[in-house]
C-alpha positions in Angstrom: -7.5 -10.3 29.5 -6.3 -11.5 26.5 -3.1 -10.3 25.1 -2.8 -8.0 21.7 -0.4 -11.1 20.4 -3.0 -13.8 20.8 -6.1 -11.5 20.1 -4.4 -10.8 16.7 -3.8 -14.6 16.1 -7.1 -15.1 16.7 -9.2 -12.7 14.6 -6.7 -13.6 11.5 -6.9 -17.0 12.1 -8.5 -19.4 9.3 -9.1 -16.6 7.0 -8.8 -17.6 3.5 -8.0 -15.2 0.6 -11.6 -13.7 -1.5 -12.5 -14.8 -4.8 -10.8 -13.8 -8.1 -11.8 -11.3 -10.3 -10.6 -9.5 -13.5 -9.8 -5.9 -13.5 -8.5 -3.7 -16.5 -5.0 -2.0 -16.5 -6.6 1.2 -15.8 -8.6 0.0 -12.6 -5.4 -2.2 -11.3 -4.3 0.2 -8.8 -4.3 -0.8 -5.2 -5.7 -4.6 -6.5 -3.9 -7.2 -5.1 -3.0 -10.2 -7.5 -4.1 -13.5 -7.6 -1.7 -14.4 -10.3 1.6 -14.1 -11.5 1.8 -11.8 -14.0 4.1 -12.4 -17.3 5.6 -10.3 -19.7 3.6 -10.6 -23.5 6.7 -8.7 -25.2 10.2 -8.0 -24.9 11.7 -4.7 -23.7 13.6 -3.3 -25.8 11.8 -5.1 -28.4 15.1 -4.2 -30.5 18.5 -2.7 -29.8 17.9 0.2 -29.2 20.3 3.8 -29.1 20.3 5.2 -25.5 21.9 8.4 -26.8 21.5 10.7 -29.9 24.6 10.0 -32.3 25.7 7.8 -35.0 25.4 4.3 -35.3 29.2 2.9 -36.4 30.8 -0.1 -36.1 33.1 -0.7 -33.4 36.3 -1.5 -35.2 35.6 1.5 -37.4 36.3 3.9 -34.4 39.0 2.0 -33.1 41.5 4.8 -34.4 40.3 8.4 -33.8 39.9 10.8 -35.4 38.5 9.4 -38.4 35.7 10.4 -41.0 32.7 8.2 -41.9 30.2 8.4 -44.6 26.7 8.7 -43.3 24.3 6.3 -45.2 21.2 7.2 -43.5 19.1 8.0 -40.6 16.9 6.1 -37.7 14.9 7.8 -35.4 12.4 6.1 -32.8 9.8 4.8 -34.3 11.3 5.2 -37.9 14.3 2.4 -38.0 16.9 2.6 -41.3 16.2 -0.8 -42.9 19.9 -1.3 -44.5 23.0 -2.5 -43.2 26.0 -1.0 -42.1 29.0 -1.3 -44.4 32.8 -0.3 -43.4 33.2 3.4 -43.4 29.8 4.1 -42.7 27.5 5.4 -40.1 23.8 6.1 -39.7 22.6 9.2 -37.8 20.7 8.1 -35.1 18.7 9.4 -32.6 17.4 8.2 -28.5 15.3 5.1 -28.9 15.8 4.5 -32.4 16.7 1.0 -33.7 20.5 0.3 -34.3 20.9 -1.0 -37.8 22.2 -4.1 -38.5 25.7 -4.8 -38.0 26.5 -1.8 -36.4 27.4 -2.2 -32.5 28.0 1.2 -30.9 26.9 4.8 -31.0 28.9 7.7 -31.0 27.3 10.4 -29.2 26.8 13.6 -31.2 29.1 15.8 -28.8 32.0 13.6 -29.9 31.4 14.1 -33.5 31.8 17.2 -35.8 29.3 16.5 -39.4 30.4 18.1 -42.7 27.2 17.2 -45.1 27.3 13.4 -45.6 30.4 12.9 -43.9 31.3 12.9 -40.1 34.3 13.0 -38.2 34.5 10.8 -35.0 36.9 12.7 -32.4 36.3 9.9 -29.6 36.4 6.1 -29.9 33.6 4.2 -29.0 33.5 0.4 -27.7 31.4 -2.6 -28.7 27.3 -1.8 -27.2 28.5 1.6 -26.0 24.9 3.5 -25.5 23.3 0.6 -27.1 20.5 -0.9 -25.0 20.5 -4.5 -26.2 17.0 -6.0 -27.3 15.4 -7.7 -23.8 17.7 -5.3 -21.5 15.0 -4.7 -19.3 12.7 -8.0 -19.7 12.0 -11.0 -22.3 8.5 -12.2 -23.2 7.3 -14.7 -20.7 9.5 -12.9 -17.8 7.1 -13.2 -14.3 7.8 -9.6 -12.9 4.3 -9.2 -11.1 3.7 -12.0 -8.1 0.4 -12.8 -6.8 -0.1 -11.4 -3.5 1.5 -8.2 -4.4 -0.8 -4.7 -4.2 -0.1 -2.9 -7.3 1.1 0.4 -7.2 1.7 3.4 -10.1 5.0 1.7 -10.8 3.5 -1.6 -11.2 1.0 -0.3 -13.5 3.4 1.5 -15.7 5.7 -1.7 -16.1 2.4 -3.6 -16.5 1.9 -1.4 -19.5 5.4 -1.8 -20.9 4.5 -5.6 -20.5 1.6 -5.1 -22.9 -0.8 -6.1 -20.2 -4.2 -5.3 -20.3 -5.6 -6.9 -17.4 -5.0 -8.3 -14.2 -6.7 -11.2 -11.9 -7.2 -10.1 -8.9 -8.7 -10.5 -5.4 -12.0 -9.4 -4.9 -12.1 -6.5 -2.2 -13.4 -8.0 1.0 -16.9 -6.1 2.1 -16.5 -4.7 5.5 -20.3 -3.2 6.9 -19.8 -0.6 9.6 -22.5 -0.3 12.0 -22.7 2.6 14.7 -24.7 2.0 17.7 -26.2 4.4 20.4 -29.2 6.3 21.2 -26.6 9.2 21.6 -25.7 9.5 17.8 -26.3 11.9 15.1 -25.0 12.2 11.6 -22.4 15.3 10.7 -24.5 18.2 9.9 -27.5 17.7 12.1 -28.4 20.1 15.1 -27.3 18.6 18.4 -30.1 18.1 20.8 -29.3 17.6 24.8 -27.2 14.3 25.4 -26.4 13.9 21.6 -23.1 13.8 20.2 -22.1 13.1 16.5 -21.2 9.9 14.6 -17.7 10.4 13.7 -16.1 7.1 13.4 -17.9 5.7 10.2 -16.1 8.4 8.1 -12.6 7.8 9.4 -13.2 3.9 9.2 -14.2 3.7 5.8 -10.9 5.2 4.8 -9.1 3.1 6.7 -10.7 0.0 5.1 -10.2 1.6 1.5 -6.7 2.4 2.0 -6.3 -1.1 3.4 -8.0 -2.7 0.3 -11.3 -3.3 1.3 -14.9 -2.0 0.6 -16.6 -0.1 3.0 -20.4 0.1 3.4 -22.3 1.9 6.2 -25.1 0.4 7.6 -26.0 3.7 9.6 -27.0 4.0 13.1 -28.8 1.6 15.6 -30.6 2.7 18.3 -30.5 1.1 21.6 -33.0 -1.6 20.9 -32.8 -5.2 20.3 -35.2 -4.6 17.1 -33.0 -1.6 15.8 -30.3 -3.5 16.2 -31.4 -6.9 14.8 -32.4 -5.2 11.6 -29.3 -3.4 11.0 -27.4 -6.3 11.7 -29.6 -8.4 9.2 -28.2 -5.8 6.5 -24.6 -6.9 6.7 -25.6 -10.4 6.0 -23.1 -10.3 2.5 -20.4 -8.6 4.3 -17.1 -10.6 4.8 -16.7 -8.5 8.1 -18.9 -6.6 10.4 -17.5 -4.1 12.3 -20.1 -2.7 15.1 -19.1 0.6 16.8 -19.8 0.8 20.5 -22.0 -0.8 22.8 -19.6 -4.1 23.2 -19.5 -4.0 27.0 -21.7 -5.6 29.8 -23.3 -2.4 30.6 -27.4 -2.4 31.2 -27.4 -0.2 28.0 -24.8 -2.0 26.1 -26.8 -4.5 23.9 -24.7 -5.1 20.9 -23.0 -8.3 22.2 -26.5 -10.0 23.2 -27.9 -8.4 19.7 -25.5 -10.3 17.8 -25.8 -13.5 19.6 -29.2 -13.9 19.0 -28.6 -13.3 15.6 -26.2 -16.2 15.4 -22.5 -15.0 16.4 -20.1 -17.2 18.6 -18.5 -14.9 20.6 -14.5 -15.3 20.8 -13.5 -12.6 23.0 -14.2 -9.0 24.4 -11.8 -7.8 26.1 -8.0 -7.2 25.4 -4.9 -5.8 27.4 -4.6 -2.7 25.4 -4.8 1.0 25.7 -6.9 2.6 24.3 -9.4 -0.4 23.6 -9.8 -2.4 26.0 -13.5 -3.3 25.3 -12.9 -5.0 22.1 -14.9 -7.7 20.8 -14.6 -10.7 18.3 -16.8 -13.1 17.0 -18.0 -15.2 14.0 -21.5 -15.5 12.3 -20.7 -18.3 9.9 -18.2 -17.3 7.6 -18.7 -13.4 8.3 -16.1 -12.3 11.1 -17.6 -9.4 13.7 -15.1 -6.9 15.1 -16.8 -4.9 17.8 -14.6 -1.8 18.2 -15.0 0.5 21.0 -17.5 3.6 20.7 -14.6 6.1 21.7 -13.2 7.4 18.2 -9.2 7.2 19.0 -10.0 3.2 20.4 -12.0 2.8 17.4 -9.4 3.9 15.0 -6.5 2.5 16.8 -8.2 -0.8 17.4 -9.0 -1.0 13.4 -5.7 -0.2 12.6 -4.2 -3.1 14.7 -6.8 -5.5 14.2 -9.2 -4.7 11.5 -6.3 -3.9 8.7 -4.5 -7.2 9.1 -8.0 -9.2 8.7 -8.3 -7.2 5.5 -5.2 -8.1 4.2 -5.4 -11.7 5.2 -8.5 -11.9 2.8 -6.5 -10.5 0.1 -4.1 -13.1 0.3 -1.2 -10.3 0.6 2.6 -11.4 0.9 3.4 -8.6 3.2 1.3 -6.3 5.4 1.3 -3.1 7.1 1.0 -4.8 10.5 4.3 -5.0 11.3 6.1 -2.4 13.4 9.4 -0.9 13.1 12.0 1.0 15.0 12.7 4.5 15.7 14.4 7.0 18.0 12.8 8.2 21.2 12.5 12.1 21.4 12.5 12.7 25.1 11.3 10.4 27.8 8.8 7.5 28.9 7.3 6.5 32.1 7.1 2.8 33.3 4.2 0.9 31.0 1.1 -0.4 33.0 -0.4 -4.1 32.4 -1.8 -3.4 29.3 0.2 -2.9 25.7 -0.1 0.9 25.2 -0.2 2.7 21.6 0.7 6.0 22.0 -0.1 8.5 19.4 3.5 10.3 18.0 4.5 12.6 15.9 8.1 12.9 13.6 10.3 15.6 14.3 13.6 16.1 13.0 16.4 17.2 15.6 19.5 20.0 15.3 21.7 17.0 14.0 18.8 16.3 11.2 18.3 13.2 12.7 14.3 11.8 12.7 12.9 11.2 15.8 9.6 10.3 17.5 7.6 12.3 19.9 4.8 11.1 21.8 1.8 13.9 21.8 1.3 16.5 24.6 -1.7 14.0 26.1 -2.5 10.5 25.8 -6.3 10.7 26.8 -8.0 8.6 24.7 -11.1 11.1 24.1 -8.9 13.5 22.4 -9.3 12.9 18.4 -7.0 16.1 17.4 -3.7 14.7 18.8 -4.6 11.5 16.8 -5.2 13.6 13.7 -1.8 15.3 14.1 0.1 11.6 14.7 2.3 10.1 12.3 2.3 6.8 14.2 1.9 5.1 17.4 4.6 4.1 19.9 4.2 0.7 21.0 4.9 0.1 24.6 4.6 -3.5 25.5 2.9 -4.9 28.9 5.3 -3.6 32.2 7.6 -2.0 29.4 10.3 -0.3 32.0 10.9 3.6 31.6 12.0 5.0 28.1 15.1 7.5 28.0 15.4 9.8 25.3 17.4 8.5 22.6 16.3 4.9 22.8 15.3 2.9 20.1 11.5 2.2 20.4 8.8 0.3 18.3 6.2 2.2 16.1 3.4 1.5 14.2 3.1 3.8 11.4 -0.5 5.5 10.8 -1.1 5.6 7.1 -4.7 5.9 6.5 
């Protein structure tokens, strides 16, 4: 069987980023930049006061206490147009433009005002409480790079840069096809031998979280005609994900139906659990990923393989597929020959340290533990037993 590492290389090989499209600032969240974004303005566009107080010349307040004459007022959006002379001050508020010649702000707590005069009790060095023009960034500065997924902080920055739109990667289209005579949609009455088709609902959100566009093709029945009809509906998708029926039993017709539709099969078994019967192939430019019909196996396989495929199509510089380390709570037995992805939760110990504990049962038929899990513990093939407090690898569950 193919290793997980080799399978991951194959499913992501030669995937080129999708075409560019333009979206507005309001619709930029979660999109991946196709081009660098430069500031259209300088921020702040003028020397601005960081505090409420008085704009002064530092030389005039070198010896305190001293008394200055108030010659004007500068509020945010209402600059004072004059120039401060010797022995003068301008009342200023946070965000107000610092008048010409003024080079320091004395905060109001360090002053006593009496009509048009203000007594300065504490000295202020040059530049005190002044945010100079361009303190944050200057016009033309490239602050958001191609390959970045835009978050709420990025959109705030872009708005401050006076950017109103972005060139982004088109969302990869992922078509999902559930297969099996036993499946019914949620809400239907179950007849003997039937089960609810649950995978497409979670899988759709995993796809959207990764940055793709999910399309449900419905349920194909276990006939060549039904499978061919549904597979044809996915012709314009970047990726077709089939759910179930990828093995080689008498009733598992998906692989043969895809081959008849033009798929070139790459592999259909990998050394992992859950998820051994994973299929991958290509139909022209379209990638085909066949995940098991077991919901836990399907979602785990999709997290490990489908998410990196979507990320590659988006041209992301950093991906979510990398593991990180954590401290194990409890003990683990020696692993077998297949890479094991164990559902686990974060726990906080008496010492305040966060540790990772595997859920009670790792049976791949149990969906409730997957819902409760925070991450997957990654156990390499033939890994030795692990003890409480050891460092282990985990893959976060972020869908």
